[in-house]
Each structure stands twice: as structure tokens, then as C-alpha cells.
C-alpha positions in Angstrom: -12.9 23.0 80.0 -14.5 19.8 81.3 -18.2 19.7 81.7 -19.4 17.6 84.6 -22.9 16.8 85.7 -23.4 14.4 88.5 -24.9 13.6 91.9 -22.8 11.5 94.4 -24.2 9.9 97.5 -21.4 9.5 100.1 -22.2 6.8 102.6 -20.6 4.7 105.4 -19.4 7.2 108.0 -19.9 10.7 109.3 -16.3 11.5 108.6 -16.6 10.4 104.9 -19.7 12.5 104.6 -18.0 15.5 106.1 -15.0 15.2 103.8 -17.3 14.8 100.8 -19.3 17.9 101.8 -16.2 20.0 102.0 -14.9 18.9 98.7 -18.1 18.6 96.7 -19.7 21.2 94.5 -23.2 22.3 95.0 -24.5 19.6 92.6 -23.5 16.8 95.1 -26.2 15.3 97.2 -25.3 13.5 100.4 -27.2 10.7 102.1 -26.5 9.1 105.4 -26.9 5.3 105.9 -28.1 3.8 109.2 -25.9 1.5 111.2 -28.2 -1.3 110.3 -27.5 -0.9 106.6 -23.8 -1.2 107.3 -23.9 -4.3 109.5 -22.6 -6.6 106.7 -19.7 -4.3 105.8 -16.2 -5.4 106.4 -13.6 -2.7 106.8 -14.2 1.0 106.2 -14.9 2.9 103.0 -16.9 5.4 101.1 -19.9 4.6 98.9 -20.5 6.8 95.8 -23.6 6.9 93.7 -23.4 9.1 90.6 -26.8 10.2 89.5 -27.9 12.2 86.4 -24.3 12.1 85.4 -22.5 12.9 82.1 -19.2 14.4 81.2 -17.5 15.9 78.1 -14.2 17.7 77.6 -15.0 21.1 76.0 -12.7 23.7 74.7 -11.7 26.8 76.6 -14.2 29.7 76.4 -17.2 31.3 78.0 -19.9 29.3 79.7 -22.2 27.5 77.3 -25.9 26.9 77.4 -27.0 23.3 77.6 -28.5 23.7 74.1 -25.1 24.5 72.7 -23.4 21.8 74.8 -25.6 19.1 73.3 -25.8 20.4 69.7 -22.3 21.7 69.0 -19.7 18.9 68.8 -17.1 21.2 67.1 -16.1 22.5 70.6 -15.2 19.1 71.9 -11.6 20.2 72.1 -10.7 20.0 75.7 -7.8 17.7 75.9 -5.3 15.6 77.8 -1.7 16.0 76.5 0.6 13.0 76.6 4.1 14.5 76.3 7.1 12.5 75.2 10.2 13.1 77.4 13.9 12.3 77.1 16.1 11.9 74.1 16.0 9.1 71.7 18.7 6.4 72.0 21.2 5.8 69.2 20.0 2.2 68.9 16.4 3.4 68.1 17.7 5.9 65.5 20.0 3.4 63.7 17.2 2.1 61.5 19.4 0.2 59.1 21.5 -1.3 61.9 24.9 -0.4 60.5 26.1 0.8 63.8 25.9 4.5 63.1 23.2 7.2 62.7 23.5 9.2 59.5 21.5 10.3 56.4 21.1 6.7 55.3 18.8 6.0 58.3 15.1 6.9 58.3 14.1 9.6 60.6 12.7 8.6 64.0 10.4 10.8 66.1 8.4 10.5 69.3 4.6 10.6 69.5 3.0 13.7 70.8 -0.6 12.8 71.7 -3.6 15.0 72.3 -6.7 13.2 73.6 -9.7 15.4 72.9 -13.4 15.5 73.7 -13.4 12.7 76.2 -17.1 12.0 77.0 -18.9 9.6 79.2 -22.7 9.4 79.2 -25.6 7.1 78.6 -25.6 5.5 75.2 -27.8 6.9 72.5 -26.8 4.1 70.0 -25.1 6.6 67.6 -21.7 5.4 66.5 -20.7 8.7 65.0 -21.6 11.1 67.9 -19.6 11.6 71.1 -22.7 12.7 73.1 -26.4 12.5 72.7 -28.3 15.5 71.4 -30.3 16.1 74.6 -29.6 16.0 78.3 -32.3 13.5 78.9 -30.7 11.1 76.4 -27.2 11.7 77.9 -27.8 11.4 81.6 -26.8 8.3 83.5 -29.9 8.3 85.7 -28.3 6.2 88.4 -24.9 4.5 88.1 -25.7 1.8 90.7 -28.2 2.0 93.6 -28.1 2.7 97.3 -27.8 -1.1 97.8 -25.2 -1.5 95.1 -23.0 1.6 94.9 -19.5 2.4 93.9 -17.1 1.5 96.8 -13.8 3.0 97.8 -12.8 0.9 100.7 -10.0 -0.7 102.8 -10.3 -4.2 104.3 -8.5 -7.4 105.3 -8.5 -10.6 103.4 -7.8 -13.9 105.3 -6.7 -17.3 104.2 -4.2 -16.0 101.7 -1.3 -18.4 101.3 2.2 -17.0 100.8 4.7 -18.1 98.1 6.5 -20.3 100.6 5.9 -24.0 99.7 6.8 -25.0 103.2 4.3 -22.8 104.9 1.6 -24.5 106.9 -2.0 -24.4 105.7 -3.7 -21.2 106.5 -6.5 -20.6 109.0 -8.9 -17.8 109.3 -7.1 -16.4 112.3 -3.5 -16.8 111.0 -2.1 -13.3 110.7 0.7 -14.7 108.4 -2.1 -15.4 105.9 -3.8 -12.0 106.0 -3.3 -9.0 103.7 -4.8 -5.5 104.1 -5.9 -4.0 100.9 -7.3 -0.8 99.4 -9.9 -1.4 96.7 -12.1 0.5 94.2 -15.2 -1.5 93.2 -17.8 -0.6 90.6 -21.3 -1.7 91.4 -21.8 -5.4 91.3 -23.0 -7.1 88.1 -26.7 -8.0 88.4 -27.7 -11.5 87.6 -31.0 -10.1 86.2 -30.4 -6.8 84.6 -32.6 -3.9 85.8 -34.9 -2.3 83.4 -35.7 0.9 85.4 -33.1 3.6 84.9 -33.6 4.9 88.4 -32.5 1.4 89.6 -29.3 1.2 87.7 -30.4 0.2 84.2 -28.3 3.0 82.6 -25.1 1.5 84.1 -25.5 -1.3 81.5 -25.9 1.1 78.6 -22.9 3.5 78.8 -21.2 5.5 76.1 -17.5 6.4 76.1 -16.1 8.5 73.3 -13.1 10.5 72.4 -11.0 11.6 69.4 -7.2 12.1 69.3 -4.3 13.5 67.3 -1.0 11.8 67.4 1.8 13.8 65.9 5.4 12.8 65.1 7.7 15.1 67.1 11.1 16.2 65.8 13.3 16.0 68.9 15.9 18.3 67.4 13.4 21.2 67.5 12.4 23.5 70.3 8.8 23.1 71.6 8.1 26.6 70.3 9.4 25.8 66.8 7.0 26.2 64.0 8.4 23.0 62.3 8.2 20.9 65.5 6.0 18.3 63.7 7.5 18.5 60.2 10.1 15.7 60.6 11.7 14.8 57.3 12.2 11.4 55.8 15.9 10.9 56.6 17.9 11.3 59.8 19.3 14.7 60.1 17.6 15.9 56.9 15.5 18.9 56.2 12.0 19.3 57.6 9.2 18.4 55.2 5.9 20.2 55.8 4.2 18.0 53.1 4.6 14.8 55.1 1.5 13.6 56.9 3.1 13.3 60.3 -0.3 13.1 62.1 -2.7 10.3 62.8 -6.2 11.3 63.7 -8.5 8.8 65.3 -12.0 8.7 66.7 -13.2 6.0 69.2 -16.8 5.6 70.3 -18.2 2.7 72.4 -22.0 2.4 72.8 -23.9 0.2 75.1 -21.4 -1.3 77.5 -21.0 -1.6 81.3 -18.1 -1.7 83.8 -20.2 -3.2 86.6 -18.5 -6.0 88.4 -15.0 -4.5 87.9 -12.7 -4.3 90.9 -9.1 -3.0 91.5 -7.3 -3.9 94.7 -3.9 -2.7 96.0 -2.0 -4.4 98.8 1.4 -5.5 100.1 2.4 -9.0 98.9 3.3 -11.7 101.3 6.7 -13.3 101.4 8.2 -16.7 100.9 9.4 -16.5 97.3 13.0 -17.5 96.4 15.0 -17.2 93.2 14.4 -20.9 92.4 11.7 -22.9 90.6 11.0 -20.0 88.3 10.0 -17.7 91.2 11.6 -14.5 92.2 12.4 -12.9 95.6 11.2 -9.7 94.0 7.7 -10.9 94.6 8.1 -10.6 98.4 6.6 -7.8 100.5 6.2 -5.3 97.6 3.4 -3.4 96.0 0.9 -5.8 94.5 -2.4 -5.4 92.7 -5.2 -7.6 91.5 -8.3 -6.9 89.6 -11.1 -8.0 87.5 -11.7 -5.6 84.6 -15.2 -6.2 83.2 -16.2 -4.3 80.1 -19.4 -6.0 78.9 -21.9 -5.2 76.2 -24.2 -8.0 77.4 -25.8 -11.2 76.2 -24.7 -12.0 72.6 -26.5 -15.3 72.0 -29.0 -13.7 69.6 -26.7 -11.0 68.1 -26.9 -11.5 64.4 -26.2 -9.8 61.1 -29.6 -9.5 59.4 -29.8 -9.6 55.6 -32.8 -8.9 53.3 -32.4 -10.1 49.8 -34.2 -8.8 46.7 -33.7 -9.8 43.1 -34.8 -8.6 39.7 -34.2 -9.6 36.1 -34.3 -7.7 32.8 -33.7 -9.1 29.3 -32.9 -6.9 26.3 -34.3 -7.3 22.8 -32.3 -9.2 20.3 -29.8 -7.0 18.4 -28.0 -7.8 15.3 -24.2 -7.6 15.7 -23.4 -9.1 12.3 -25.7 -8.9 9.3 -23.8 -11.3 6.9 -22.8 -8.5 4.5 -19.0 -8.6 5.3 -16.7 -11.5 5.6 -15.0 -10.6 8.9 -15.7 -9.3 12.4 -13.6 -7.3 14.8 -14.1 -8.9 18.3 -12.6 -5.8 20.0 -14.8 -3.2 18.5 -17.8 -5.5 17.9 -18.2 -4.5 14.3 -18.2 -6.3 11.0 -15.1 -5.9 8.8 -13.4 -7.5 5.8 -14.4 -8.3 2.2 -17.9 -7.7 0.8 -20.1 -10.7 0.6 -21.6 -9.3 -2.7 -25.2 -9.7 -1.4 -26.4 -6.7 -3.5 -24.4 -7.1 -6.7 -25.9 -9.9 -8.9 -23.1 -9.5 -11.4 -20.4 -10.6 -8.9 -19.9 -14.0 -7.5 -20.9 -14.4 -3.8 -18.0 -14.7 -1.3 -18.8 -18.3 -0.4 -15.6 -18.9 1.6 -15.9 -15.9 4.0 -17.1 -17.1 7.4 -19.0 -13.8 7.9 -20.9 -14.3 4.6 -22.3 -17.6 5.9 -23.9 -16.2 9.1 -26.0 -13.5 10.5 -25.6 -13.2 14.3 -27.7 -11.6 17.0 -27.2 -11.3 20.8 -29.2 -10.3 23.8 -28.3 -9.7 27.4 -30.1 -10.9 30.5 -29.2 -8.9 33.6 -29.9 -10.3 37.1 -29.6 -7.8 39.9 -29.4 -9.1 43.5 -29.5 -6.6 46.4 -28.7 -7.5 50.0 -29.6 -5.0 52.7 -27.5 -5.8 55.8 -27.9 -4.6 59.3 -27.0 -5.8 62.8 -29.7 -6.3 65.5 -27.6 -4.5 68.1 -26.2 -1.0 68.6 -23.7 -2.1 71.2 -20.7 -1.2 69.0 -17.1 -0.1 69.6 -16.1 1.9 66.6 -12.6 3.1 65.6 -12.4 5.4 62.6 -10.0 7.9 61.0 -11.6 9.3 57.8 -13.0 12.7 58.0 -16.0 13.9 56.0 -13.9 16.2 53.9 -10.3 16.5 52.9 -8.3 18.6 55.4 -5.4 20.4 53.8 -3.9 21.2 57.2 -2.3 17.8 57.8 -0.4 18.9 60.9 -3.0 21.1 62.5 -4.4 20.2 65.9 -6.8 22.4 68.0 -4.5 22.6 71.1 -1.8 24.3 69.0 -3.6 25.8 66.0 -7.1 26.4 67.3 -10.2 25.5 65.4 -12.9 23.0 66.1 -13.2 19.2 66.3 -13.3 17.4 63.0 -16.3 15.6 61.5 -15.8 11.9 60.9 -17.3 9.8 58.1 -20.4 8.1 59.4 -19.7 4.6 58.1 -15.9 4.2 57.9 -13.7 2.4 60.3 -13.5 -0.8 62.3 -16.8 -1.9 63.9 -16.5 -4.3 66.9 -20.0 -5.6 67.8 -21.0 -6.7 71.3 -17.6 -6.8 72.8 -17.5 -8.6 76.2 -14.1 -8.4 77.9 -13.7 -9.9 81.4 -10.0 -9.7 82.2 -8.7 -11.2 85.4 -5.4 -9.6 86.3 -3.9 -11.6 89.2 -5.2 -12.3 92.6 -4.1 -11.9 96.2 -2.2 -15.1 95.9 -0.9 -14.5 92.3 -0.5 -10.7 92.4 0.2 -8.2 89.7 3.4 -6.7 90.8 4.5 -3.1 90.0 8.3 -2.7 90.1 11.3 -0.9 88.8 15.0 -1.7 88.3 15.9 2.0 88.6 15.7 2.5 84.8 12.6 0.8 83.6 9.1 0.2 84.9 7.7 -3.3 84.9 4.4 -5.0 85.3 4.5 -8.7 86.2 1.8 -11.2 86.9 3.6 -13.4 89.3 4.4 -17.0 88.4 2.1 -19.5 90.0 4.2 -21.3 92.7 4.3 -25.1 92.9 2.2 -25.1 95.9 -1.2 -26.8 96.1 -2.7 -24.2 98.4 -2.1 -21.7 95.7 -2.5 -23.4 92.3 -5.6 -25.3 93.4 -7.2 -21.9 94.0 -6.3 -20.9 90.4 -6.5 -24.0 88.1 -9.7 -25.6 86.8 -10.4 -29.3 86.6 -12.6 -29.3 83.5 -13.3 -33.0 83.9 -15.0 -32.3 87.2 -13.4 -35.2 88.9 -11.4 -33.2 91.5 -13.5 -30.5 93.2 -10.5 -29.2 95.1 -9.5 -27.2 92.1 -11.4 -23.9 92.5 -10.5 -21.9 89.4 -13.3 -20.7 87.2 -13.9 -18.4 84.2 -15.2 -14.8 84.4 -17.6 -14.1 81.5 -20.6 -11.9 81.0 -22.9 -14.6 82.5 -20.8 -15.6 85.6 -17.7 -14.5 87.4 -16.9 -16.8 90.3 -18.8 -18.2 93.1 -18.7 -15.6 95.8 -21.6 -13.5 94.6 -24.4 -12.5 97.0 -28.0 -13.0 96.1 -28.9 -11.1 93.0 -25.4 -10.3 91.9 -22.5 -12.1 90.2 -19.3 -12.9 92.0 -15.8 -11.5 91.4 -13.4 -14.3 92.4 -12.9 -16.1 89.1 -9.4 -16.8 87.9 -9.7 -17.2 84.2 -10.5 -14.5 81.6 -12.9 -14.4 78.7 -13.0 -12.2 75.7 -15.8 -12.5 73.1 -16.6 -10.4 70.0 -20.1 -10.6 68.4 -22.3 -13.7 68.2 -21.7 -16.4 70.8 -23.0 -19.7 72.2 -23.2 -20.2 75.9 -23.1 -23.5 77.8 -24.4 -22.7 81.3 -23.7 -26.2 82.7 -20.0 -25.9 82.1 -19.8 -22.1 81.9 -18.2 -22.1 78.5 -18.5 -19.5 75.8 -17.9 -20.3 72.1 -18.1 -18.2 69.0 -21.3 -18.7 66.9 -20.3 -19.7 63.4 -23.7 -20.1 61.7 -25.6 -17.9 59.3 -25.7 -14.3 60.5 -22.6 -14.6 62.7 -21.2 -11.1 63.3 -18.3 -9.6 65.3 -16.0 -7.4 63.4 -16.6 -5.4 60.2 -14.6 -2.9 58.2 -17.2 -0.2 57.6 -20.7 -0.3 58.9 -22.9 -3.3 58.2 -26.0 -1.1 57.8 -25.4 -0.8 54.1 -26.6 -2.2 50.8 -24.6 -4.7 48.7 -25.5 -5.0 45.1 -24.4 -7.8 42.8 -25.1 -7.6 39.1 -24.7 -10.6 36.8 -25.0 -10.5 33.0 -25.8 -13.5 30.8 -25.3 -13.3 27.0 -27.3 -15.3 24.5 -26.3 -15.7 20.9 -28.4 -16.8 18.0 -27.6 -17.1 14.3 -28.9 -17.7 10.8 -26.8 -19.8 8.5 -26.5 -20.4 4.7 -24.3 -22.7 2.8 -22.8 -22.9 -0.7 -24.8 -25.3 -2.9 -23.1 -26.7 -6.1 -25.1 -28.3 -8.9 -23.5 -29.9 -12.0 -24.4 -31.0 -15.5 -22.6 -32.6 -18.5 -21.9 -31.0 -21.8 -19.5 -31.3 -24.8 -19.6 -35.1 -24.9 -17.9 -36.9 -27.8 -19.1 -40.0 -29.6 -20.2 -42.8 -27.3 -20.1 -40.3 -24.4 -16.4 -39.8 -24.6 -14.6 -36.8 -22.9 -17.7 -35.1 -21.4 -17.2 -31.8 -19.6 -18.9 -30.9 -16.3 -20.5 -27.6 -15.7 -21.1 -26.3 -12.2 -23.5 -23.6 -11.0 -23.4 -22.4 -7.3 -25.8 -20.5 -5.1 -26.9 -20.2 -1.5 -29.2 -22.5 0.4 -30.4 -21.4 3.9 -30.7 -23.6 7.0 -34.3 -23.7 7.9 -34.3 -26.2 10.8 -32.9 -25.6 14.3 -30.8 -28.8 14.1 -29.2 -27.6 10.9 -30.1 -30.8 9.0 -32.3 -29.3 6.3 -31.8 -26.4 4.0 -34.2 -24.3 2.0 -33.6 -23.3 -1.6 -34.4 -19.8 -2.5 -35.0 -18.7 -6.1 -32.3 -20.9 -7.5 -31.5 -20.7 -11.2 -32.3 -23.9 -13.1 -29.4 -26.1 -14.2 -28.6 -25.3 -17.9 -29.5 -28.0 -20.4 -27.1 -30.9 -20.2 -26.4 -34.2 -21.8 -28.5 -37.1 -20.7 -29.0 -40.6 -21.9 -26.6 -42.1 -24.5 -25.7 -41.0 -28.0 -23.3 -42.6 -30.5 -22.9 -39.3 -32.1 -22.1 -37.5 -28.8 -23.9 -34.5 -27.1 -23.1 -30.8 -27.0 -25.3 -29.7 -24.1 -25.0 -26.2 -22.7 -21.7 -24.8 -21.8 -21.3 -22.7 -18.6 -21.5 -18.9 -19.0 -20.7 -15.8 -17.0 -24.4 -15.5 -16.2 -24.5 -18.7 -14.2 -24.6 -16.6 -10.9 -27.2 -16.6 -8.1 -30.1 -14.3 -8.4 -30.5 -11.2 -6.2 -33.2 -12.9 -4.3 -31.0 -15.9 -3.6 -28.5 -13.6 -1.9 -31.0 -11.8 0.3 -31.1 -12.8 4.0 -34.3 -10.9 4.8 -36.5 -12.9 2.4 -34.9 -16.2 3.1 -36.5 -19.1 5.0 -33.6 -19.3 7.4 -34.5 -19.8 11.0 -32.7 -18.4 14.1 -30.6 -21.1 15.9 -29.3 -21.0 19.5 -25.5 -20.3 19.4 -24.7 -22.1 22.6 -23.2 -25.1 20.7 -21.7 -23.5 17.7 -18.0 -22.8 18.4 -17.5 -21.3 14.9 -20.0 -18.6 15.5 -18.7 -18.0 19.0 -15.1 -17.7 17.8 -16.1 -15.5 14.9 -17.8 -12.8 17.1 -15.6 -13.4 20.2 -18.5 -14.2 22.5 -19.1 -17.3 24.6 -22.8 -17.5 25.6 -23.8 -18.0 29.2 -26.9 -19.7 30.3 -29.1 -17.7 32.8 -30.6 -19.7 35.7 -34.3 -20.2 35.8 -34.6 -17.4 38.4 -32.1 -14.8 39.7 -29.8 -16.0 42.5 -29.6 -14.2 45.9 -26.4 -12.9 47.2 -25.0 -15.8 49.3 -23.1 -15.6 52.5 -22.5 -12.6 54.8 -21.7 -9.1 53.7 -18.2 -9.0 52.3 -17.0 -6.7 55.1 -18.3 -8.9 57.9 -15.4 -10.9 59.4 -17.6 -12.9 61.8 -17.4 -13.6 65.5 -14.6 -14.6 67.9 -14.2 -16.0 71.4 -11.3 -16.5 73.7 -12.7 -18.3 76.8 -10.9 -19.7 79.8 -7.8 -17.7 79.4 -5.4 -18.0 82.3 -2.3 -15.8 82.7 0.2 -18.2 84.0 3.0 -15.7 84.1 3.5 -12.4 82.3 6.0 -9.6 82.6 6.0 -6.4 80.7 9.0 -4.1 81.0 9.2 -0.6 79.5 12.3 0.3 77.6 13.2 3.9 76.8 13.6 4.7 73.1 
């Protein structure tokens, strides 16, 4: 079921009003215009003025209350079904291009598409809802005005040159330079946008939304087959119900307008030959031209806005190695290896063990930077696929299996900000031609003939030196030079597509992408999130002690011959941050030694097993050692496997744009010189 709500004002003629009255529902209102108001009209036509309008495709069922219509999005299951027809060709199924179709080829299917919940209304700025939650927020109060309505009209255009280079210049009365056309025109684009919804402001703030299921159809199955969508992996192979042969998509566009758009159908003029890149196919056939204007509006101040906050925390110093063991495991962060004999006075200290020479501490400084990003516009086209919960029924779709519309994740998908698309498709002198060769359908924008009367109407002289070149660019700010007072024109020849932040040069009518700070255009995922960056800085400090050897002489013979040297070793502790001085700590005195001279020799005191450091000399806690910054001591760093990092004076902000912001883009002054699109059956 499609829910429609609208008021249409049929204008122009009594006949048009009568036809509208016969065809309209009771919710149509008709208004007659005076002859005076039609005095500037060329040709005949019908004016339409939708008011209080909105639309949504709902699923089949009993009539709903408005409260249900606006609150229950699960019933947005009314659909348009795009059905694939005809068999697949052998060429399309021969995926490995070996000249045959067999089990070595991947399977090929056709897309069966269901377009659900199509909704058109006034924008509520919500990128995850297909329709506003109240009628007041959904209604397009007036899509145009009585002075600027929708038009369905026929008319005659003069001074249209043919393709024939030899044709004489056209005059206003030359019937060979006239074409009759049928046109559908949206309301003209205001040069100053209205702010009153009753005067057309809502037409610049539309919302279009839908969701779709695209399923891969197995052409070898009947339409009624339960495994119609379970195409297996290989050609001719068994069906596979576990394959995810369905793509689910949601599309929502907020805050755009189609004002200024125009589609025109006519019979082309003649004069083209199959020379000079032209084609006789262009002659006297169905032609079309149009300006498709899908605009979100002025984007010169559209920016990604970021708010930065920082904080810092520093832990207390913690001892990671206490100097009691000779080694350290850098993986586990624990001391290992031989004992340093710090607590056993009867054993010699382990002077050579690196771990016995140091105590090591570390601390961590954590800087946290938070960037809260947002965009100062809700004019967004969003395409998303992820649902809020896993759906085990990968091949279900409401049109076949029943059920309601899915719920989509609120922040996933591609976000396109402030899209302005002004696409010029041909003109009366460079038409878009619809044709067929009996097998395939083609769309062709005719090649521009080498004829000044034609190409000078299309090309632009950007230097400004030759005013006979009349071509111009259609963008959100300007679209040609035939506009009436208060409205933009519609006779521009070049297209413009911009995404996000832009710069506009009104003198030359040129749009460029803004590339400075805050530029925004496309993002993967919403930009209304928080980005957090955490940086850790590690400090090391250490205490150090060294082996200190003292010697004396003993057992000297006569005349000091053959003296022996005794050595006593103990620890001395570094008590200066530059490591240049050491502090003794309860050192044992040197045993009595030989001093002076003696003809009879000297016995002195021989070393003994008791010449070992005292317990106090071995103790770190009571030493005079100072803590030294480990930033320059590679021995300590290598021992514990930590390289210190120096924290800045203050935490750094997150620099640059959010990581999912791809920035803005602009294609301005695009001219379709010649284009042909031909369908080809699979």
C-alpha cells in the first residue's frame, strides 16, 4: 500500500481543471487562474502545486491511523519489484573464458531487486529514519507557489540550428529552426531562498528514503521454487542455502531540492550525415534534454567541527628490578638469574652480574586526547547496509517471506555531505537521443557538430575575450542567463558536481573544493562521534653500585724482595646524578700491610676468607645511592628491555581531521562532448 497525502492546484485552462477534477481524489484542491496571470505563458500546459504532501510505501494490510503511520517503520514494506527477464548468454556464464560452461566456472545469476518503503517528505534531519515521527514534521507545506509551480507543458522553441553545417543562420520566424517540445519542469530555483514554508521553503528541505533487497536469482529454478535464491558457487552445481546471496541497502537523503530541474522531449532536427564523427541516426528521431538539479544548498561554510580535550596522569615509581638477582627477563618483566648474595655475608658478592650492579624503577605517563567531531549540516546522503542485529535469515525478504522492515545501524555507512549535483544532459541543439538497434537500447548525447551556430552556444571562452561563446556552468548558485527576476535560469551547458565544503568565485562562476581545516565531504561512518588517542611515555631511573678493589703488600723478603699483594673487594654506591662520585658504605679496613723499607723484610697480614664485605655494605636500602634518569644509560635500557620516551611539556591534541573524514570534492565546468551508453543483454 502506498500512503499519499497531497493537495494539487491545477492551473492554466478549464479543460485541464476538468480533467484534474475527474481524476483527483477528494484531497485535491483546484484553483483557477485568471487570463491576466497567464499572459506571459507560451504554449499550453498544466500547473501543479503539491501542498501538505508526503508519501511512503507501506505494506499490505488494514488502514492505519496516522499515529501508527509515523511511529511504526517496520511496516515500510510496500515495494517496487525489478524483475530480471531472459536467459543468460553463454559468454556471461563462461567466467574462466575457456570457451565452455562447466563446473570449472563460477556460477552466474541475475539480480532480483525489491525496492521497499520509498518515502518522500520534508526533511527532519534524521539520517536513520525514512520518515519524520509526526505529520507536522513530514509535510511539505507547499512544493512551490502559485507563481512558481510545477509545470507540465508543451511549447515551441525557435532559433534552434540543425546539424547541417551548410544551413543558413536561423531567424525567429524560420520554421526549419523550430522544435515543438513536451516538458516537465520543477519549480524554478529561487535566487534568494524563501524562509516561509507556505511560500516554498520546504521545497529546499526534502527527504527521500528507501531500502532495498537485491537477491541473486538462479535462472535454472522456477519462480515458485524454494531454492530460487540459493545459487551455489559453481556453474551447474548444487544449491547452497548458506551463501549470502542477498545485498541489503538503505538510502536516506536529507535536506535537498530538485527545484530548477527540467526534462524536455522533442523530435530532433535533421542535417546530420555519417561523416565528421556525426551520425544520420541523429536526424528526426526522439530527442531529450534536461537539467537535473539535486542541490543541498550553499556549502561555503560547511565544516567538520572538532572539539579537543586533553588530560595527563602519571603513575608512581615502581621497582621492576631490586638488584638481588643477576638477570632480567624482558618478556615477563621479572628478575632472573644467579643470586647477588646481598643477604649472605659469608659468600662473595656477584660483582660481575649486571643485575647486581643496578636497581631499576619505571613510571608511566599517560596522555589522553579526545576529539569530538561533528558536522555543521544535516544535509546528508547516507548509504548503509549493517543492521542493528545479526539476521540469521540471509535470504529472507518481506515480499516473499513476510515480516517487517529491518532496523539499520545508526552510524554505519557512507555519508555524503551537502551534495550538489547539477547535471546538464544535452540541449535542443545537442540532444540526448534514445534509440535501439532492434536488440539493444541506447542513450547517446549527440556529438557537437563542427558548426559555429551550434558549438558557440555550448562552449565557454574562459578568457572572456570572445563573447560570442555562450556556454556556461550550472551550479547551485547560477544556472544560465535566461532566468526571470527572482529565479535562476536553466539554459547552462556545463555541469557541476560538488561534495561537501566548497569555495565559490561569483565573478567567474567557478566552484572549487575547500581544502583547509575542517573540510568535509565524504565519511565512512558518521562524523558525530568521539575519537580518543592515548599515548604512553615510560620513564626509567636507576641506582648503581660498583666493585671497589683495595690492595696491600705482605710477605716481603729482605730488602723488599718478592712482596705479595692482597686484595679486598666491596661495593661503592654512585651518589651523584652524573655518576662521577661514589659513596663508601661500611667498608672493612685494609688489613695491616708492609709499609716503608726493611732490610730484614716484612710479613704483613695475609688475606683470609673473612675479607668479604659486611652485610651493611651489600644493602641497597641503607646506601647513599641516588636515583639517576635512565634516558642516557643504554646498559640499563638493554638490561630491562625498555627504551624511555620523553613526554612533552603538555599533552598534544589530536591533529588533523577525523580518520574517517575523506574531505571534499568538486567537479565544475563538466561538458559532455559526446557520450553513448548501450545496453547489452547478459
